[in-house]
C-alpha positions in Angstrom: 10.9 -68.6 -45.6 10.9 -64.9 -45.8 8.5 -64.4 -42.9 9.9 -67.1 -40.6 9.2 -65.2 -37.4 5.6 -64.7 -38.3 5.1 -68.4 -39.1 6.8 -69.4 -35.9 4.5 -67.0 -34.0 1.5 -68.8 -35.4 2.9 -72.2 -34.4 4.6 -71.3 -31.1 7.9 -72.4 -32.5 9.7 -73.5 -35.6 7.5 -75.6 -37.9 8.1 -79.3 -38.4 8.8 -80.5 -41.9 5.2 -81.8 -42.0 3.8 -78.4 -40.9 5.9 -76.4 -43.4 4.9 -78.7 -46.2 1.2 -78.1 -45.4 1.7 -74.3 -45.0 3.8 -73.7 -48.1 1.9 -75.7 -50.7 1.4 -74.0 -54.1 -2.0 -72.7 -55.1 -3.6 -76.1 -55.9 -6.1 -78.4 -54.1 -4.7 -80.6 -51.3 -5.9 -82.3 -48.2 -4.2 -82.3 -44.8 -4.8 -85.4 -42.7 -4.3 -84.0 -39.2 -4.2 -86.2 -36.1 -5.3 -85.0 -32.6 -3.0 -82.5 -31.1 -1.1 -81.8 -34.3 -1.8 -78.1 -34.3 -4.1 -78.0 -37.3 -5.7 -74.7 -36.4 -2.3 -73.0 -36.0 -1.2 -74.5 -39.3 -4.3 -73.0 -41.0 -3.6 -69.6 -39.5 0.0 -69.9 -40.7 -1.3 -70.9 -44.2 -3.2 -67.6 -44.3 -0.1 -65.7 -43.5 1.9 -67.5 -46.1 -0.8 -66.9 -48.7 -0.8 -63.2 -48.0 2.9 -62.6 -47.8 4.7 -65.2 -49.8 2.5 -67.3 -52.1 0.9 -64.8 -54.3 0.7 -61.0 -53.9 -2.9 -61.0 -55.3 -4.1 -63.0 -52.4 -4.7 -60.6 -49.5 -6.2 -62.1 -46.3 -9.6 -60.7 -47.3 -9.5 -62.9 -50.4 -9.3 -66.1 -48.4 -12.4 -68.1 -47.4 -12.2 -70.3 -44.3 -15.1 -72.7 -43.5 -15.4 -74.5 -40.2 -18.1 -76.9 -38.7 -19.2 -75.2 -35.5 -19.6 -71.7 -34.1 -17.0 -72.5 -31.5 -14.5 -73.6 -34.2 -15.2 -70.4 -36.1 -14.4 -68.3 -33.1 -11.2 -70.2 -32.4 -10.0 -69.9 -36.0 -10.9 -66.3 -36.2 -8.9 -65.5 -33.0 -5.9 -67.5 -34.3 -5.8 -65.8 -37.7 -6.4 -62.3 -36.2 -3.5 -62.8 -33.8 -1.3 -64.0 -36.6 -2.0 -61.0 -38.8 -1.9 -58.3 -36.1 1.9 -57.9 -36.1 1.8 -57.3 -39.9 -0.8 -54.5 -39.9 0.9 -51.2 -40.6 4.2 -52.8 -41.6 5.5 -52.0 -45.2 7.5 -53.9 -47.7 10.6 -52.5 -49.5 8.3 -50.7 -52.0 6.4 -49.0 -49.2 3.3 -51.1 -49.7 1.4 -52.3 -46.6 1.9 -55.9 -45.9 -1.6 -56.3 -44.4 -4.2 -53.5 -44.5 -6.1 -52.5 -41.4 -9.2 -54.7 -41.1 -8.1 -57.1 -43.9 -9.1 -60.5 -42.6 -10.4 -63.7 -44.2 -14.1 -64.5 -44.4 -14.6 -67.1 -41.7 -17.9 -68.9 -41.5 -19.4 -72.3 -40.7 -20.7 -74.3 -43.6 -24.3 -73.4 -43.0 -23.4 -69.8 -42.5 -21.7 -69.8 -45.9 -24.8 -71.3 -47.5 -26.9 -68.7 -45.9 -24.8 -66.0 -47.4 -25.2 -67.5 -50.9 -29.0 -67.5 -50.3 -29.0 -63.9 -49.1 -26.9 -62.7 -52.1 -28.4 -64.8 -54.8 -31.7 -66.4 -53.6 -33.8 -64.3 -55.9 -32.3 -66.2 -58.8 -34.4 -69.2 -57.8 -37.4 -67.3 -56.6 -36.3 -67.1 -52.9 -37.1 -63.7 -51.5 -34.5 -62.1 -49.3 -37.0 -61.9 -46.4 -37.9 -65.5 -46.5 -37.9 -66.6 -42.8 -35.7 -69.4 -41.5 -37.6 -71.6 -39.0 -36.5 -72.1 -35.5 -36.5 -75.7 -34.2 -39.8 -75.0 -32.4 -41.3 -73.5 -35.5 -40.1 -76.4 -37.6 -41.8 -78.9 -35.3 -45.0 -76.8 -35.3 -45.1 -76.7 -39.1 -44.3 -80.3 -39.5 -47.2 -81.1 -37.2 -49.5 -80.0 -40.0 -48.3 -82.9 -42.0 -50.7 -85.1 -40.0 -53.6 -83.3 -41.5 -52.5 -84.3 -45.0 -50.9 -87.7 -44.7 -52.0 -90.9 -42.9 -49.5 -93.3 -41.4 -51.4 -96.6 -41.1 -48.2 -98.7 -40.7 -47.2 -96.9 -37.5 -49.1 -98.6 -34.8 -50.8 -96.2 -32.4 -49.0 -93.2 -33.7 -48.3 -90.3 -31.3 -48.2 -86.9 -33.0 -44.8 -86.0 -31.6 -43.3 -89.4 -32.5 -44.5 -89.2 -36.2 -43.2 -85.6 -36.4 -39.8 -86.6 -35.1 -39.6 -89.4 -37.7 -40.7 -87.2 -40.6 -38.2 -84.5 -39.6 -35.4 -87.0 -39.2 -36.0 -88.4 -42.7 -36.3 -84.9 -44.1 -32.9 -84.1 -42.6 -31.4 -87.3 -44.0 -32.8 -86.6 -47.4 -31.5 -83.0 -47.5 -28.0 -84.2 -46.3 -27.9 -86.8 -49.0 -29.6 -84.8 -51.8 -32.4 -87.4 -52.0 -35.9 -86.5 -53.2 -38.8 -88.0 -51.2 -40.2 -89.4 -54.5 -37.0 -91.3 -55.0 -37.2 -92.7 -51.5 -40.7 -93.9 -52.2 -39.7 -95.4 -55.5 -36.7 -97.3 -54.0 -38.6 -98.7 -51.0 -41.6 -99.6 -53.1 -39.3 -101.7 -55.3 -37.8 -103.5 -52.3 -41.3 -104.0 -51.0 -42.3 -106.0 -54.1 -39.2 -108.2 -53.7 -39.3 -109.2 -50.0 -41.6 -111.6 -48.3 -40.3 -110.9 -44.8 -43.1 -109.6 -42.6 -40.7 -107.5 -40.6 -38.9 -106.0 -43.6 -42.2 -105.2 -45.3 -43.4 -103.3 -42.2 -40.2 -101.3 -42.2 -40.4 -100.5 -45.9 -44.0 -99.5 -45.7 -43.3 -97.2 -42.8 -40.4 -95.6 -44.8 -42.7 -95.0 -47.7 -45.3 -93.3 -45.6 -42.7 -91.2 -43.9 -41.3 -90.1 -47.3 -44.8 -89.1 -48.3 -44.8 -87.1 -45.1 -41.5 -85.4 -46.1 -43.1 -84.4 -49.4 -46.0 -82.8 -47.5 -43.6 -81.0 -45.2 -41.7 -79.6 -48.2 -44.9 -78.5 -49.7 -45.9 -76.8 -46.5 -42.6 -74.9 -46.4 -43.2 -73.7 -49.9 -46.8 -72.6 -49.1 -45.7 -70.7 -46.0 -42.7 -69.2 -47.8 -40.2 -70.4 -45.1 -37.1 -72.6 -45.1 -35.5 -74.7 -42.3 -31.9 -75.3 -41.3 -31.5 -78.2 -43.7 -32.7 -76.3 -46.7 -29.8 -73.8 -46.8 -27.2 -76.2 -48.3 -29.6 -77.7 -50.7 -30.8 -74.4 -52.0 -27.3 -72.9 -52.2 -26.3 -75.9 -54.3 -29.2 -75.3 -56.6 -28.1 -71.8 -57.2 -24.5 -72.9 -57.9 -25.7 -75.6 -60.3 -28.1 -73.4 -62.2 -26.1 -70.2 -62.3 -22.4 -70.6 -63.5 -21.8 -66.9 -63.1 -22.3 -67.3 -59.3 -19.6 -70.0 -59.3 -17.3 -67.6 -61.3 -18.0 -64.8 -58.8 -17.0 -66.9 -55.8 -13.9 -68.3 -57.4 -12.7 -64.8 -58.3 -13.7 -63.4 -54.8 -11.9 -66.3 -53.0 -8.8 -67.5 -54.9 -7.9 -69.6 -51.9 -10.2 -71.7 -49.7 -9.6 -73.5 -46.4 -12.0 -76.2 -45.2 -11.8 -77.3 -41.6 -13.2 -80.5 -40.1 -13.8 -81.8 -43.5 -14.4 -85.3 -42.2 -17.7 -84.0 -40.7 -19.2 -82.7 -44.0 -22.1 -84.5 -45.5 -22.9 -85.4 -49.1 -24.7 -82.1 -49.8 -22.0 -79.9 -48.3 -19.3 -81.7 -50.2 -21.2 -81.3 -53.4 -21.8 -77.6 -52.9 -18.1 -77.0 -52.2 -17.0 -79.1 -55.2 -19.5 -77.2 -57.5 -18.2 -73.9 -56.3 -14.5 -74.6 -55.9 -13.6 -77.7 -58.0 -11.6 -77.9 -61.2 -8.2 -77.3 -59.6 -9.1 -74.3 -57.4 -6.8 -73.7 -54.5 -8.8 -75.6 -51.8 -7.1 -76.9 -48.6 -9.2 -79.4 -46.7 -8.2 -80.4 -43.2 -9.6 -83.3 -41.3 -9.0 -86.3 -39.0 -10.6 -89.6 -40.0 -10.6 -90.7 -36.4 -12.8 -87.8 -35.3 -15.7 -88.4 -37.6 -18.3 -87.7 -34.8 -21.3 -86.4 -36.9 -22.0 -89.6 -38.9 -25.4 -89.7 -37.1 -26.2 -86.4 -38.8 -25.2 -87.5 -42.3 -21.5 -86.7 -42.2 -19.6 -88.8 -44.6 -16.0 -89.8 -43.9 -15.8 -90.7 -47.6 -15.6 -87.0 -48.3 -12.2 -86.7 -46.6 -10.9 -90.0 -48.0 -12.0 -89.2 -51.5 -10.8 -85.6 -51.6 -7.7 -86.2 -53.7 -9.9 -87.8 -56.5 -12.8 -85.4 -56.3 -10.8 -82.1 -56.0 -8.2 -82.9 -58.7 -5.5 -80.6 -59.9 -5.9 -78.6 -63.1 -3.9 -81.3 -65.0 -6.5 -83.9 -63.7 -4.0 -85.6 -61.4 -5.2 -86.4 -57.8 -4.7 -83.7 -55.2 -1.9 -84.2 -52.7 -2.5 -85.8 -49.4 -0.3 -84.4 -46.6 0.0 -85.7 -43.1 0.2 -83.9 -39.7 1.1 -86.8 -37.5 3.2 -85.2 -34.7 1.1 -84.9 -31.5 2.1 -81.8 -29.5 -0.7 -82.3 -27.0 0.0 -85.7 -25.5 3.3 -87.0 -24.2 4.8 -90.4 -25.1 3.5 -91.9 -21.8 -0.1 -91.0 -22.7 0.3 -92.4 -26.2 1.9 -95.6 -24.9 -1.1 -96.1 -22.6 -3.5 -95.5 -25.5 -1.6 -98.1 -27.6 -2.0 -100.6 -24.8 -5.8 -99.9 -24.7 -6.3 -100.6 -28.4 -3.8 -103.5 -28.6 -6.6 -106.1 -28.6 -8.2 -104.6 -31.7 -7.7 -106.2 -35.1 -5.4 -104.4 -37.4 -8.2 -103.5 -39.8 -10.0 -101.6 -37.0 -7.1 -99.5 -35.8 -6.3 -95.9 -36.9 -3.4 -95.0 -39.0 -0.4 -96.0 -36.8 1.4 -92.8 -37.7 -1.3 -90.5 -36.6 -0.7 -89.2 -33.0 3.0 -89.9 -33.0 4.4 -88.0 -30.0 6.6 -85.0 -30.4 9.7 -85.6 -28.4 
């Protein structure tokens, strides 16, 4: 470890064997399963230092892409990496070359921010003008309200405008997150409607068909008004990546190393965008905790984290490595013993991995 002091500064002490394995992996896809309190953000910062100084001289910090899930996580990771790189700015190696240039930092964005950048740079390729407005939540509801002028909802008893709009927007978001066209939703539910005789089930299916027709009207309205909403960003960025291979090539050359935080909270569309851009053995590091999958209600799929080794395979087509970060630096053994007592009545099949959260003594 040539830059041991810099790595230790990131971690607040010498790395554990688990941490060092995660930090020092070669340039290939792998997933880090990180339990609560295991220092995953510090490990990600140390990974950037390792990439810049030891892994490959071509990978400067500015050639690393880091994606997180929330604005707060973005700020936290930015601060960690900036602090980790600061002592290296201005220092020179034995050949007189700067270890890290002034202002050379990774690109750190949340997943929707990254999709927005793709649209800004390449939206014209699919007819999306650079000045196309992104709707605010209030504007989204206002525009969706116009759906009621185009679609009737006879299966929704005594419909209130705000209630129908909420349901249409909820289905529109689910459809975008799962890359489902409203026409396909209508087709699937119509097929089920023909097969069932249950009065309750038929009412539910008929309502879903009408709401899907409302989603189609909402999509048409956005096209007519030349606007997009929050959920469109991932879907449209994916369309660009699928239809224009040179965009994929550009991003792979621009970012030879990619770090994906909170990967358990990504949805189907986000995972597909990332795989389209950075699959085929690209050096992607995903970090996630299966026990902190808190955005399932917004379409997040824990399957993305569990299936990462098979989906992001190495260049030789073998599954990507799965590395653990089990040691918990945040909670002492007494706290963890109390937690074990609380979950003791749960069946084994409903318990988390018993290794995750092991106390650091």
